[in-house]
C-alpha positions as CSV (number, residue, x, y, z in Angstrom):
1,X,0.0,0.0,0.0
2,X,1.4,3.4,-0.9
3,X,2.5,5.7,2.0
4,X,0.5,8.8,1.1
5,X,-2.4,8.9,-1.4
6,X,-5.3,11.3,-1.9
7,X,-8.2,10.0,0.3
8,X,-11.3,11.4,1.9
9,X,-10.9,11.8,5.7
10,X,-14.1,12.3,7.7
11,X,-14.3,13.6,11.2
12,X,-17.2,14.6,13.5
13,X,-17.2,18.2,12.2
14,X,-15.3,18.4,8.9
15,X,-14.5,16.3,5.9
16,X,-11.2,16.6,4.0
17,X,-11.6,15.6,0.4
18,X,-8.8,15.6,-2.3
19,X,-8.5,19.0,-3.9
20,X,-10.1,19.3,-7.3
21,X,-10.1,22.1,-9.8
22,X,-13.8,22.4,-9.4
23,X,-13.3,23.6,-5.8
24,X,-12.0,26.9,-7.1
25,X,-15.1,29.1,-6.6
26,X,-15.8,27.7,-3.1
27,X,-12.2,28.3,-2.0
28,X,-12.3,31.8,-3.3
29,X,-15.4,32.4,-1.3
30,X,-13.9,30.8,1.9
31,X,-10.8,33.1,1.6
32,X,-13.0,36.2,1.1
33,X,-14.1,35.9,4.7
34,X,-11.6,38.4,6.2
35,X,-9.7,38.9,2.9
36,X,-7.2,36.4,4.1
37,X,-4.8,37.0,1.2
38,X,-4.0,40.5,2.6
39,X,-2.7,39.1,5.9
40,X,1.1,39.2,6.4
41,X,1.3,36.2,8.7
42,X,-0.4,33.7,6.4
43,X,-0.1,32.7,2.7
44,X,-3.6,32.5,1.1
45,X,-4.0,33.0,-2.6
46,X,-6.0,36.0,-3.7
47,X,-9.1,35.4,-5.8
48,X,-7.1,36.2,-8.9
49,X,-4.4,33.8,-8.0
50,X,-6.5,30.9,-6.7
51,X,-6.8,29.0,-10.0
52,X,-3.0,29.0,-10.5
53,X,-2.5,28.0,-6.9
54,X,-4.8,25.0,-7.3
55,X,-3.1,24.0,-10.6
56,X,0.3,24.3,-8.8
57,X,-0.9,22.1,-5.9
58,X,-2.4,19.5,-8.2
59,X,0.9,19.4,-10.2
60,X,2.8,18.9,-6.9
61,X,0.4,16.1,-6.1
62,X,1.2,14.4,-9.5
63,X,4.9,14.7,-8.5
64,X,4.1,13.1,-5.1
65,X,5.4,16.2,-3.3
66,X,2.1,17.3,-1.8
67,X,-1.5,16.2,-1.3
68,X,-4.0,19.0,-0.8
69,X,-7.4,18.6,0.8
70,X,-10.5,20.8,0.5
71,X,-12.0,21.2,4.0
72,X,-15.8,21.1,4.2
73,X,-18.2,21.4,7.1
74,X,-20.0,18.1,7.5
75,X,-23.3,19.7,8.5
76,X,-23.7,22.1,5.6
77,X,-21.1,20.9,3.0
78,X,-19.7,24.5,3.0
79,X,-16.0,24.7,1.9
80,X,-14.1,26.5,4.7
81,X,-10.5,26.0,3.7
82,X,-7.6,24.0,2.4
83,X,-5.0,21.9,4.1
84,X,-2.1,19.7,2.9
85,X,0.3,16.9,3.5
86,X,3.7,18.5,2.6
87,X,7.3,17.3,2.2
88,X,6.2,13.7,1.7
89,X,9.1,11.3,2.2
90,X,7.8,7.8,1.6
91,X,11.1,6.1,2.2
92,X,11.1,7.4,5.7
93,X,7.3,7.2,6.1
94,X,7.3,11.0,7.0
95,X,5.3,14.0,6.0
96,X,4.3,17.3,7.3
97,X,0.8,18.6,7.8
98,X,0.4,22.2,6.9
99,X,-0.5,24.9,4.5
100,X,-3.8,25.1,6.3
């Protein structure tokens, strides 16, 4: 079994599903709450940059460097963010959780 693959992870309050290009509009809307792309202590793509960010994240997934997940509320299905497995090292069974 591969060490890290895109899967759906379901908790009590949220579900993490593999990032898809079709998540674009919902992710833009989630970032709009507080205009998160303007904050200096975080790195959130602006609405104009979201599509290229998603494309970059999906390319990194193809290269097995990153797996990104769209975060949804289970009660409403509303997209509320994005998180990722980063710096995947299968030979050491190691990865980082971040980019949330």
